[in-house]
N, C-alpha and C positions, 0 to 999 in steps of 0.2 A: 636331374641336371648333371652334366659332366663338369667337374671342378679341376682347376689347375692354378698355378701361380698367376697366369694371365687374366683370369676372371674372378679371382678371390680377393676379399678384403685384405689390405696390406697395412702393416704398421712397422715402425722401427723401434728398437729398444737398445739400451746400453750404448756402446760405442760403435755405431754404424752397423748394428745387427738388424736383420730383416726377418719378418714373420708374415706368413700368408695363412689366413684362416680358411681351411678347406672344409671344415664341418664344425658346427657349434650348436649343441642342443643342451637341454637340462642335465643330461646324463653323460655326455661325451663331447670332448673337443679334439680336433685333429688339426695340427699346424705343421707347415713345412717352414723350416727356419734355416738361416744362413748366418754364419759368423766369420768375419775376417780374421786373418792371422793375428795372434797376440791378444785376442779379446776374451772376456769371461763375464759371466753374470755374477750377481751378489749372492752370498751365502743366505739360504732361506730354507723354509720347510712348509709343508702343507698339512693342515690338521686332518683333512678328510680325503683329499685327492691322491690317487695312485697314478704314477706317471710311467710311461713306457717310451723310450727313445730308440730310434732305429737310424743308424748312420748311413746316409746315402752316398756321401763323398768325404774323403779325408779321414782323419783320426781325431776324435774328441777325447778329452780327459775329464772324467767325472770325479768329484770329491764328494763322497757320501760318508757321513759320520766320521770324518777325518781320515778315511781311507781313499787312496788315489787309485783310480781304475781307468786305464786307457781302453778305449772302445774304437775298433777300426771299422772301415767301410764294410758293410754287409753284416755287421754285428749289432746287437741290441742290449739294452739294460733296463731293468725295472727299478723304480724307486717307490718304496712303501710310504704311506702317510706317516708323518712325524720324523722322517729321516732328514737330517740337516744335509743340504747338498747344493752344488752348483756345477755347471758345465763350463769348461774352459777350452779354448783353442790355443794350444801351446806350440803349434806347428807354424811353418812359414807359408802355408796355403790355406785358403778358406775351407771351411767345412760346411756341409749341408746335411740336415737330418729331419726326421719326422718326430714330433712329440705328440703322444696321445695321452689325454688326461681323463680320468673317470672318478668323480664328476669333473667338469671343467675347473681348472686351478686358478683362474684369474682373480676370483674373489676369495680365494683360500690360500693366499701367499703371505707368509709372515717372514719379513726380512730380519736377519740377525745382525745386530750392531757388533762390529769387531773392535 
């Protein structure tokens, strides 16, 4: 089956952020996500899941183990299990990206209280 945002399961998270589940199996998840300007997710880590982010539109800022890393359209970044991280949109335009998790990270997310 051909998948796109138009025919995939959709949910919202955070402050008006969107996620479309393009693939979800025991070993892999692939989501396309969109974040409005000025939004970010909460600091967290995954015990098992490795994540790979590819920026489709705009520029995201990743905070990984207290390091700030800007990632532009057409660039990617990997996050190893155990790394404390979050993605932020510090620009004035929305960003869109793919996030691939191996295995899926939904049940493997541990939020860190600040």
